[in-house]
Every structure is written in C-alpha cells, then in structure tokens.
N, CA and C atoms as a LAMMPS dump frame, in Angstrom:
ITEM: TIMESTEP
0
ITEM: NUMBER OF ATOMS
231
ITEM: BOX BOUNDS ff ff ff
-5.0000000000000000e+02 5.0000000000000000e+02
-5.0000000000000000e+02 5.0000000000000000e+02
-5.0000000000000000e+02 5.0000000000000000e+02
ITEM: ATOMS id mol type element x y z
1 1 1 N 403.834 -228.466 276.966
2 1 2 C 405.147 -228.407 276.555
3 1 3 C 405.583 -229.229 275.174
4 2 1 N 406.228 -228.429 274.359
5 2 2 C 406.488 -229.133 273.03
6 2 3 C 407.921 -229.65 273.212
7 3 1 N 407.844 -230.901 272.713
8 3 2 C 409.188 -231.741 272.681
9 3 3 C 409.929 -231.506 271.753
10 4 1 N 411.292 -231.428 271.668
11 4 2 C 412.406 -231.085 270.79
12 4 3 C 412.575 -232.422 269.89
13 5 1 N 412.522 -232.287 268.54
14 5 2 C 412.681 -233.608 267.835
15 5 3 C 413.706 -233.16 266.861
16 6 1 N 414.397 -234.202 266.488
17 6 2 C 415.783 -234.024 265.772
18 6 3 C 415.241 -233.21 264.56
19 7 1 N 416.204 -232.166 264.206
20 7 2 C 415.86 -231.496 262.99
21 7 3 C 414.762 -230.42 263.005
22 8 1 N 414.115 -230.351 264.076
23 8 2 C 412.864 -229.417 264.217
24 8 3 C 413.261 -228.011 263.751
25 9 1 N 414.257 -227.429 264.176
26 9 2 C 414.643 -226.108 263.777
27 9 3 C 414.786 -226.162 262.379
28 10 1 N 415.713 -227.006 261.672
29 10 2 C 415.902 -227.191 260.37
30 10 3 C 414.602 -227.066 259.507
31 11 1 N 413.691 -227.994 260.044
32 11 2 C 412.334 -228.18 259.178
33 11 3 C 411.702 -226.685 259.456
34 12 1 N 411.842 -226.087 260.649
35 12 2 C 411.003 -224.925 260.563
36 12 3 C 411.468 -223.812 259.649
37 13 1 N 412.948 -223.681 259.622
38 13 2 C 413.596 -222.964 258.83
39 13 3 C 413.204 -223.268 257.055
40 14 1 N 413.094 -224.541 256.907
41 14 2 C 412.508 -224.816 255.6
42 14 3 C 411.225 -224.34 255.267
43 15 1 N 410.322 -224.462 256.281
44 15 2 C 408.87 -224.16 255.874
45 15 3 C 408.813 -222.697 255.863
46 16 1 N 409.814 -221.896 256.424
47 16 2 C 409.561 -220.485 256.534
48 16 3 C 410.172 -219.982 255.097
49 17 1 N 410.893 -220.82 254.457
50 17 2 C 411.311 -220.312 252.875
51 17 3 C 410.831 -221.125 252.036
52 18 1 N 409.881 -222.032 252.382
53 18 2 C 409.324 -222.951 251.137
54 18 3 C 408.709 -222.209 249.956
55 19 1 N 407.818 -221.324 250.328
56 19 2 C 407.079 -220.59 249.115
57 19 3 C 408.326 -219.813 248.427
58 20 1 N 409.18 -219.21 248.758
59 20 2 C 410.253 -218.338 248.138
60 20 3 C 411.076 -219.39 247.513
61 21 1 N 411.564 -220.453 248.054
62 21 2 C 412.473 -221.236 247.142
63 21 3 C 411.898 -222.064 246.285
64 22 1 N 410.64 -222.42 246.361
65 22 2 C 409.959 -223.274 245.369
66 22 3 C 409.72 -222.483 244.092
67 23 1 N 409.7 -221.212 244.22
68 23 2 C 409.791 -220.352 242.988
69 23 3 C 411.26 -220.067 242.454
70 24 1 N 412.118 -219.984 243.371
71 24 2 C 413.509 -219.78 242.583
72 24 3 C 414.269 -221.067 242.544
73 25 1 N 413.984 -221.88 243.202
74 25 2 C 414.89 -223.168 243.058
75 25 3 C 414.121 -224.288 243.14
76 26 1 N 413.164 -224.578 242.247
77 26 2 C 412.314 -225.798 242.366
78 26 3 C 413.083 -226.907 241.86
79 27 1 N 412.726 -228.06 242.778
80 27 2 C 413.492 -229.219 242.482
81 27 3 C 414.7 -229.356 242.858
82 28 1 N 415.426 -228.324 243.338
83 28 2 C 416.792 -228.328 243.812
84 28 3 C 416.787 -228.808 245.192
85 29 1 N 418.216 -229.167 245.809
86 29 2 C 418.377 -229.483 247.219
87 29 3 C 418.861 -228.318 248.033
88 30 1 N 418.496 -228.185 249.11
89 30 2 C 418.938 -227.14 250.11
90 30 3 C 419.756 -227.981 251.422
91 31 1 N 420.665 -227.407 251.912
92 31 2 C 421.25 -227.814 253.051
93 31 3 C 421.051 -226.817 254.322
94 32 1 N 420.642 -227.355 255.344
95 32 2 C 420.408 -226.398 256.498
96 32 3 C 420.862 -227.071 257.627
97 33 1 N 421.593 -226.353 258.593
98 33 2 C 421.944 -226.709 260.115
99 33 3 C 421.635 -225.598 260.99
100 34 1 N 420.604 -225.73 261.853
101 34 2 C 420.169 -224.875 262.803
102 34 3 C 419.379 -223.794 261.992
103 35 1 N 419.884 -222.594 262.004
104 35 2 C 419.444 -221.437 261.269
105 35 3 C 420.253 -221.153 260.172
106 36 1 N 421.383 -221.873 259.874
107 36 2 C 422.302 -221.849 258.802
108 36 3 C 421.865 -222.278 257.502
109 37 1 N 421.597 -221.727 256.502
110 37 2 C 421.382 -222.217 255.126
111 37 3 C 422.504 -222.209 254.351
112 38 1 N 423.172 -223.226 253.775
113 38 2 C 424.258 -222.984 252.501
114 38 3 C 423.715 -222.168 251.407
115 39 1 N 424.51 -221.368 251.123
116 39 2 C 424.123 -220.358 249.919
117 39 3 C 423.919 -221.116 248.649
118 40 1 N 424.472 -221.983 248.218
119 40 2 C 424.392 -222.805 247.02
120 40 3 C 423.078 -223.825 247.327
121 41 1 N 422.376 -223.983 246.034
122 41 2 C 421.356 -224.968 246.015
123 41 3 C 421.879 -225.942 244.949
124 42 1 N 421.616 -227.25 245.171
125 42 2 C 422.262 -228.233 244.489
126 42 3 C 420.956 -228.944 243.518
127 43 1 N 421.709 -229.522 242.433
128 43 2 C 420.81 -230.391 241.537
129 43 3 C 420.603 -231.74 242.066
130 44 1 N 421.671 -232.285 242.616
131 44 2 C 421.791 -233.749 243.156
132 44 3 C 421.855 -233.889 244.677
133 45 1 N 421.212 -234.766 245.196
134 45 2 C 421.199 -235.055 246.559
135 45 3 C 422.639 -235.521 246.968
136 46 1 N 423.475 -236.086 246.403
137 46 2 C 424.597 -236.485 246.718
138 46 3 C 425.561 -235.183 246.825
139 47 1 N 425.454 -234.169 245.97
140 47 2 C 426.252 -232.933 245.924
141 47 3 C 425.875 -232.181 247.232
142 48 1 N 424.599 -232.084 247.445
143 48 2 C 424.133 -231.386 248.768
144 48 3 C 424.694 -232.179 250.036
145 49 1 N 424.519 -233.362 250.193
146 49 2 C 425.069 -234.078 251.373
147 49 3 C 426.574 -233.883 251.359
148 50 1 N 427.344 -233.993 250.281
149 50 2 C 428.857 -233.783 250.412
150 50 3 C 429.168 -232.466 251.01
151 51 1 N 428.532 -231.337 250.474
152 51 2 C 428.639 -230.051 250.974
153 51 3 C 428.311 -229.808 252.463
154 52 1 N 427.413 -230.483 252.816
155 52 2 C 426.771 -230.44 254.244
156 52 3 C 427.973 -231.025 255.054
157 53 1 N 428.551 -232.281 254.579
158 53 2 C 429.592 -232.778 255.289
159 53 3 C 430.906 -231.895 255.493
160 54 1 N 431.125 -231.305 254.508
161 54 2 C 432.53 -230.445 254.272
162 54 3 C 432.246 -229.098 255.159
163 55 1 N 430.794 -228.601 255.275
164 55 2 C 430.69 -227.478 256.082
165 55 3 C 430.564 -227.775 257.721
166 56 1 N 429.592 -228.974 258.024
167 56 2 C 429.272 -229.088 259.334
168 56 3 C 430.062 -230.469 259.918
169 57 1 N 430.657 -231.188 259.095
170 57 2 C 431.328 -232.48 259.671
171 57 3 C 430.308 -233.564 259.848
172 58 1 N 430.688 -234.806 259.946
173 58 2 C 429.999 -235.898 260.172
174 58 3 C 429.429 -236.125 261.471
175 59 1 N 429.974 -235.375 262.374
176 59 2 C 429.384 -235.517 263.798
177 59 3 C 428.266 -234.636 264.305
178 60 1 N 427.937 -233.856 263.201
179 60 2 C 426.794 -232.887 263.563
180 60 3 C 425.511 -233.187 262.523
181 61 1 N 424.459 -233.066 262.922
182 61 2 C 423.191 -233.364 262.215
183 61 3 C 422.982 -232.08 261.29
184 62 1 N 422.568 -232.336 260.152
185 62 2 C 422.159 -231.217 259.161
186 62 3 C 420.991 -231.767 258.337
187 63 1 N 420.167 -230.994 257.681
188 63 2 C 418.955 -231.344 256.872
189 63 3 C 419.466 -231.273 255.455
190 64 1 N 419.222 -232.167 254.389
191 64 2 C 419.232 -232.041 253.098
192 64 3 C 417.71 -232.365 252.539
193 65 1 N 417.228 -231.279 252.09
194 65 2 C 415.772 -231.583 251.596
195 65 3 C 415.631 -230.671 250.154
196 66 1 N 414.852 -231.702 249.341
197 66 2 C 414.638 -231.303 248.097
198 66 3 C 413.448 -230.07 248.06
199 67 1 N 413.252 -229.21 247.347
200 67 2 C 412.412 -228.093 247.521
201 67 3 C 411.225 -228.188 246.415
202 68 1 N 410.118 -228.634 246.967
203 68 2 C 408.735 -228.475 246.208
204 68 3 C 407.915 -227.66 247.086
205 69 1 N 407.005 -227.06 246.317
206 69 2 C 405.909 -226.358 246.95
207 69 3 C 404.983 -227.17 247.609
208 70 1 N 404.704 -228.35 246.978
209 70 2 C 403.717 -229.444 247.804
210 70 3 C 404.681 -230.664 247.609
211 71 1 N 404.894 -231.326 248.74
212 71 2 C 405.299 -232.635 248.922
213 71 3 C 404.779 -233.643 247.865
214 72 1 N 405.511 -234.348 247.349
215 72 2 C 405.006 -235.671 246.356
216 72 3 C 404.525 -236.627 247.342
217 73 1 N 403.372 -237.349 247.201
218 73 2 C 403.051 -238.417 247.741
219 73 3 C 403.184 -239.675 246.922
220 74 1 N 403.805 -240.651 247.567
221 74 2 C 403.928 -241.999 247.013
222 74 3 C 403.296 -243.132 247.689
223 75 1 N 402.632 -243.789 246.553
224 75 2 C 401.906 -245.085 247.33
225 75 3 C 402.667 -246.188 246.965
226 76 1 N 402.881 -247.092 247.989
227 76 2 C 403.429 -248.37 248.055
228 76 3 C 402.396 -249.492 248.239
229 77 1 N 402.122 -250.297 247.13
230 77 2 C 401.073 -251.422 247.451
231 77 3 C 401.738 -252.765 247.634
C-alpha cells in the first residue's frame, strides 16, 4: 500500500510534464494544485507564489517548482 504524501499528486504532474516544460520554459517557475496547472510560467519564485495564493488561497497547499530537466545538486560542507 502506497502512503499518500503531501503534494504527491502535484509532484507526479510535474514529472509528467518535466521534459516538455524544460524545453519550453527552462528555469521558470510553475504553480500546481492537484491536477491544475496555472497557465502562466513565472520568472521569479515570489511572483509564482503570489499567483498561487491568489488562485488557491492560503489555506490550501500548492506546489511552486522551478523547471529544470535535471535537478541541480548543491553540496554544503
């Protein structure tokens, strides 16, 4: 039995579109709630977050994710 995790559906939707979006909107931010994807892609995280709040409200979770084909890896020493 698979356990539901917060934003699991949103992450699935992101992964389904990652290849397409990484070609058409690389480096931009996307906002996803359930299976709903905002039509606008954003240059700045803050703009995407504000749009998510306006569309979905503060009491509902939504995903704001930057679009890269391969996720950057950061090392902290």
